[in-house]
N, C-alpha and C positions, 0 to 999 in steps of 0.2 A: 317077574323073576328077580329083579334087584331087591324087591322088599323081602322076599323069603331069604335071600342071602344075607340081608342086613339083620333080620331077627336072628338067624343062626349064628351070625358073627357075634352079635350082642350076647346071646346065651353062652356061647363057647368062651368068649373072653371072660365073662363074669364068673362062669364056673371054674375057668383056668385060675383066676385070681383067688377064688375061695380055696381051690385045691392047693395053691402055693401057700396060702395062710395056714391051711391045716397041716401041711407038711412040715413046716418049721416052728409050729406052735406047740409048746409042751402040754402035757395033760393039765386042764384047767378045772377050777372049782368055782362054785357060786354062779354069779352072772355070766362069767366068761364061758363056763361049760354050758350054761343055758343057750348062750348065743351059738356055741358050736352045734348044739342039739336043735336049733332053729327058732329060738326066741326071736320074734320079729322086732323087738323093741330094744335090743342091745342093752344100753343102760337106761332102763325106763324111768320116767318121771313118776311121782305119786299119782294116784288116781284123782282126778279134779273134775269137778262138776262145772259144766259151761253155764254161762249166763247168770252167775250169781253176783258178780262184781259189776259196779257201774263204770262205763267208759270214762276216763279222765281225758281232759282236753288241755293240751299244753298251754302254758302262759304265752303271751305275746310281748316282744320287745321291738322297739322301733328306734331309728336313728343309730348314731354311734353308740357302741356298747362295749363294756369290758366284762369278761366272764372268766371265772376259774374253770380249769379242767381238773376235776378232783373226785375223791371218793364220796359215796353217798350211800343211801339206803332205800330199799324199795320192796314193797310186798306185791308180789305178781298175782296172788290169788288169796282169797280170804282164808283158805285151808293151809296156806303155807306161811311160815315165819318170814319176817323181813329179811331181806338178802343184801349182802354188800354188793354195791354196784359202782359204776362211775357215771358222771354226767357232766354236761356244760351248764355253767351258770347257776349252780347250786339246786338244780332240778333233782328229783329222785332218781329218774332214768331218762336217758336221751336228754335232750336240751329244749329250751324254749323255741316257740316259732318266731323266727325273725322276719319283720315286714320291712321292705324297703322300696323305694320308688324309682322307676326308671329315669335315668338322667341325673339322679341325685346320689353322689358318693356316699358310701357307708364305710365307717372305719370299725373294725372289730379287733379288739385286743384279748388275747387269750393268756392267762398265767397257768403253767403246768404245775400243779400242786400235788401230783400223784406221788404215791410212795411204792411199795412193792406192787408188781403187777397183779391184778385180780385173777388172772390166769397164769401165774408164774410157772406152774408145772406144766403148762401146755405150750410154752414158747419153744419152738423148735430152732436151735441156733445154727443148724445146718443150712437154713434158708438164707438166700442173699439179703442183707440188711439187718438180720436178726443176730443176737449174740447172747452170751450168758449174762451180760450186763442189762439185756432188756428185761430180764426177770425182776430186777431190783430198782432200775432206773429207766422206766419205759419212755422211750421217745414219742412224741406226737407230732402230727402235721395236719392242719385243718384244710381240706379241699371243700370248695363250693362247686358243687356237682351241676353241671349244665351252664355255668357262668362264662362269660367273655371276660377274662382276666389277663393281665400281664403275666409273663411266665413267673416272675419272682412272687407273685401273689396267688399262684394257682395250687398250693399245697402239693408241691412236687414231692414224691415220696423219699427222696434223699434230703430234702429240706426241712429237716426235723429240728425240734428243740426239746430239751431235757428237763426233768424236775427241777424246779427252782429258777426257771428262766421264762421268759415271755415272748410273745410275737404278735405284731400288729399286722393285719391284713387290710389293705385298701381296695375296695371294690368300687368301680365306677358305675356299675349297673346300666351300661350302654347297650341295652336290649329290651325287647318288648316283655310285656308282663308274662311270667311263666311260673310254674311251680318247681323251684330248685330244691336242693338240700344240701346241708353241709355235714361232713363226716370226717373222721380220721383217715389218714391215707399214709401211714408210716410204713416204710419198706420192711417186709417180712412179718409184720405183726398187725396189719390192718384188720384182719379177720377177728383177732383177739380183742382190739381196742373197740371196734364198732360193737361186737358182741357184749362187751362190758357196759356199753351205753353212749358211746361217743358218735352221736348222730342227732339230726334235728332237721325240721322243715325251714325253708327260706322262700317266703312268698314275695315275689316281685310285682309290684303294682305299676300301673301307668295310667294315662289320662282316660282310657277306655274301661279297662278292668280295674276299677278304683278300690275295690274291696268294701265298699259302702253302698247305701241304698242308691247313690247317684250313678252307679255303673252304668255303661251304655247299653245294657241289654236287660236290665232290670232282673239280674241274676240274684239268687239268694245270697245273703250277706250277714255280717254280724254273727249272732247265735246261730243262724241257719247255714253258716260255712264252716265246716269241721275238717280238720285234717285227720286222716286214719293211717297210722303207721303200722304196716303188718310186719311182723318178725316172729318166726318160729323159734322156740326155745325149749331147753331140756333142763330139768331141775333134780337136785339132789333132794333127799327126804327132808332135809332141814330148810328147804326153800331156796337155797343158793343155787346160781347158775352153774350147769354142767356143760362144759364145752365139747366133752368127749362124745363120740357117736359109735365108733366100732370098738368093741371090747378087745378085739384081736390085735389091734395096734397099740404098742407101748405108748403110755403117756409121754408127751414131749416130742412126739413124731407127727409130722404132717399126715393127715389121714384121707386126703382127697376132697373132703366136703363135709362140713358140720351140718347135720340135719336134725332139727328139733322134732319132738313128739307132741308139743302143745303149741298152739298158734296164739300169739299176743297181739293186741291192737292197742297202741298207745301205752304199751307197757302192762296191760292186764289180759290174763288169760281169757279169751272168747267172752267179752263183756256184753252187758246190755246198755241201751241208751233210749231214753224217753223222747219221743218226737211228737210235734203237734200235727194237725191235719193240713198239710202243705207241702211246699217243695224245700229240699235241702241241697246244698252243694257240698260234696265230699272230694277233698284233695288227697288222693290215695297214693302211698308210697310204699313200694315193696322194698323193706330194709332187711329182708332175710339174707342169709349168707348164700344159700343155694337154691331154695324152693322157688317155683313160680306158682301162680294161682290163676284158676279160672272162676271168676267171680259171678254169681248171679243170686237172685232172690228165691227163697224157698217156694214162693207161689208163682214164680217165674214171671213176674210182672216187669214190664219194660222200663227202661230208664234211659237217659241220655249221657252219651260221652260228648263232652264239649271241648275237651283238649288233652293233650299228653305232655311228654317232657318239656317241648320248647314253647308251649303256649296254646292258644285257642286254635281249633280247626276252623276251616272255612264255614262249615255248617255242622249243626249238632247231628250226631249219629244215634238213632233211636235203636236200641238193641236189648236183648234179654241176657247177655253175658259179655264179659270183657276179660281178657288175659293179661296179666302183668307179671313180667320176669323180674329178677333180682336187679334193683337200681332204677327201674322204670317207675313213672308216675302216670296216673290217669285222673281226669278231671271229670266228675259225675254230677249229674243233677237227677235226683230222685223225688218222685211225687208220692207223699204218704196220705194225700187227702182222703183215700179210701179206707184209712186205718182208723177205726172207731176206737174210743177209750177203751183200754184193757186188751185190745187185739195186739197181735204181734206178728212179725215177719222177720226171717232171718236172712242175713247176707251170709251165703255159703260158698263153699269151693269144692270143686270135684277134680282138680288136677293132681295127678300122682307124679312122683318122681320117675326119672327114666327106668325102664325095666331092669337095666343092669344094676342100677343104683339100688333099686328095691331089692333086688335079689342079694346083693352084697350086705345091705344095711338092715333089711327089714322094715324100712320106712313106709308108712301107711298114709293115706290121704288124710289131711286135716280138713275135716268139713266145716267145723263151727267157727265162724268169724264174728260176727256181731248180731244181737238180737235187737230189733227196734220195737219198742212198746208204745202204743198209741196213748196220748193224753186226752184227746178230744178237743184240745184248744185249737184255734185257728192260727195259721201260720202263712208264710209267703205264698201268694197264689199264682204268680205270673209264670207261665211255661217260657222256655227258651225261645228266641225267635228263629225264624226259618234260616237266616244267615247270621253268622257271627263275624265275617270279614267282608270287606269289599263294598258295603253299603254306606249310606250317609252316616256320619258320626261313628264310623267302624274303622278299625285299623285295616290297612290294605290286604287284599286277598293274598294267599300264599303264591309265590312266584312258581311259574311252570317248571317242570323238571327239564333243565337244559341239557344239551349234548355234552358228554364229557370229553376232555382233552385226552385222557389216557385211561386204561383199564389197569387196576392193580390187584393182583391175585393174592390172597392171604390164606394160609392153611392153619387150621386149629388141629393140632396134633396131640397124640396121647401115647406115651411110651410105656409099655408093660414089661420092659426088660431092664430097668434100672437096677443098679447095684446098691440099692437101699432098701429099707422097709418103711412103708409098703412100696412095692416096685411099680408104682404108677407115677407118671410125670406129665404135666400139661404144659404146652408151649405154643408160641405163634411163629409160624414159618420154620419150625424145628429150632428156634433160638431162645436163649434166655435174656434177661434184662440188659446185661452188659455186652451181649454179643453184637458184632456189626455184620452186615451193613444195617442202618436204620433207615426208615421212610423219610424222604425230604421232599414232600410235595411243594410245587412252586407256588407262591403267593399269588392270588388272583386266579388260580386254576380250579376247575372242577373235575373230579375223578370219580369213576366208577369203581367201587371196591367190590370184588367178588370174595365172599368168606366161605372157603370150602371146608366143611366141618367133617373131619375123618374120625371124630371121636364118638363115645357112647352118650354125651351129654348134650343138653341144649345150653349154649354158651350165649349170654348177653354181652355183646361187645359194645364198649363205651369209648369214644373219642373226646378227649379234653378239648376245650375251645370251641369247637365246631358243632353244628347240627347237621344231622343227616336226613336224607328223604329216602325212604325204603321204595325199591322198585319192584322187586319180586323175589321169590324163592323157587328153586327147581331141584328135583331129585337128581342124584347121579349114581353111577355104578362104582360103588366104593371099592369093591373087590378088583374090578377091572383097573381102576385108577391106581390103586396101591401096587398091584402086581406089575403093571406097566411102568410105574415110576417108583422103584424101590427107594425108600426113604434112608438117607445116610444117617450117620450117627449124630447125636445131639451136638449143636453148635454149628453144623453146616446148613446154610439155607436151603430150604425146600419148599417150592410153591409152584408146582407144575400147573399149567392151564387146564381146566376141567371140560373144555369144549367137546372133546371127543367122547366124553364118557356121560354126557347129560341124558337123562331119560324123562319121558313125559313132557307135559307142557309147564312152562313158568306159572306159578300160582301168585296171583295179585295179593298185595297186602290186605289185611283186615281193613274195613273203612276207618276205624279208630286209629289205625297206624299211618294215616295219610299226612299227618302234619310234621312239623319239624321235631326230629328225635335226636338225643344224645346217646341213647342206649337202645340197641336193637337185638332182638331175640334171633339167635342163628341155630335152629334145630339140627340134630345129627342126620348125617347122609343126605344133606342139602347143600345146595350153593345159595347163598343169601347175598343179594345184590342191593346196594344202596349208592346213592350219590352224595358226595361231600364237596362243598366249595370251601376252599382255603382262603381267607380274606387276606388283603394286602395291609401293609403297615398303615397306609393313608386312611383306608377304611376303618381300621381299628383306632387310630389315634395313638398307637404305640408299636414299638418294634417287636413282633412276635418271636423273632430269632435273636433277640438280645441276650447276651451272657449275663450271669448273676451268680453271686455266691451263697452258699448256704451259711447257717450260723456257725458251722465248723470249718468255713473257709474253702469247702469244695466248689470248684468251678462247675456250674450247670448251664444248660442251654436247651431251650424247647419244651415240648409237652410230652405226655404219655398217653398211650391208648392200651386198653386191656380188656380181658373178661371180667364182668362184674360179679362172678362168683368169687367171693372174697378170698376163699382158700386157694383158688386157681390163680388169682392175681398175686398171692403171696408165694406162689411157686415160680413158675417161668412163664405164666400167660399175661406178661405185662411187657410193653416195649417202648422206646422212646421214639419220638419223631420231631422233626424240625420244619418250620416253614421257611424255606429258603428261596433266594433270588434265582438260583439255579437248580432245577429238579434233579433228583437221583436218576 
């Protein structure tokens, strides 16, 4: 019964939003009129053929490094002209892969050499942290996603630096090997800065996962270990990036979520890559603003998932598909030994955007990811071992899920009655970033977080500093929950316990979700539960509650947590938290 109500609610909300759009939108011409008449592509990209451009592999830098954050140029497809972009370190798009070693500090210095914002016309100065000045002097902040860092080195969204200035980040790398990534985190314009190109891989190695042939499991390395950065994009006819999705939303206004109509991998639209007959390791990152992906091979061949956000799993998971939401990473080992010279197989996707979003935007499934073409040459032959942790010369097994000291209920809320255009707003606990109270977990405590998703979207929730262990997901009666607990106006905390409205049995995580994670998918009409342990200052080697000052003298304290749909994060779906000696 609740599923039928949920679908009806989705449809009604979406149709209501479209009706509101139609009611206040003047007669349109061209593409806007086409959108009103049902064009599913809104601002469509030019027609582009898949698998005609070769996959580019980012360059690798190691040790202390200095990089410019600046303008660049990149051709996303051979049929497109070179486009203006941004990048780290002089790359064409995105940044180099940074390799570091556990326990060895890395110092990264960034110079902001940007001029006018690449998406100046798309800056929404009504969002917290954004301003008219952001169009001409774009601030930046570099966050190392998934890292254990001191508060002042975390890339806090309010700790920004402007063009003509620099910032040095010290990363102690006090954690096990993991697939991290670095990206912009500037308040109110993160979505635009990342879309312009400010993101890159950060591979942390250790004595076990060394990144070379001496690694403890004989995993593919060197040319057989390849990062795959997935990012959907939309293009103008001249080849430049188009940030807009909804023709009915005026340019310069937040529109709920940028959705591309072409999928890029390492900056190329659905590329191809030549592979030898053997095994490859793919470090996959979903750097899309909004989309999630369900990845599988066109011939449905099995592959192994050996790790996710926070590092290796206890044992490989043999599967034929894996899902990855915005901000998540997955570590795959794929066997191409059966691929003869000239044969090919595609990595494909069949995940659609949520029904309400598809109805409002016309977004379609982006199926083409990468085509792998066999060369016939021999390659790495060893398969992953039966265990990755807990054995001889292996890292320790993942600790058991302990009992929580408290349960923290968090609501994901969506307001369709805001006095702005579009009239949709996203928030956590019905609060915006500067609203109080904030969460203050006690140092050394373990908490069970129950994420109650009352919205139409699947939200990837990301906590800075800590890893999470996913427990389960469970459906709930959204209508009964919201009718029994009317939500107050925005700015008033609202997080009613969902216990009386749960339906069905809890659903266990997918096997590949069993490891340490910093980003967790929270589907609509579900309660998603995860455990998080908040470390002490002694364990960290620094005070996680220490105050610090931004480059502009603002006193800051603590970390943030947020939805990793970057458009939602730039709205109200980001909150502060502190690790205090006395809990809230």
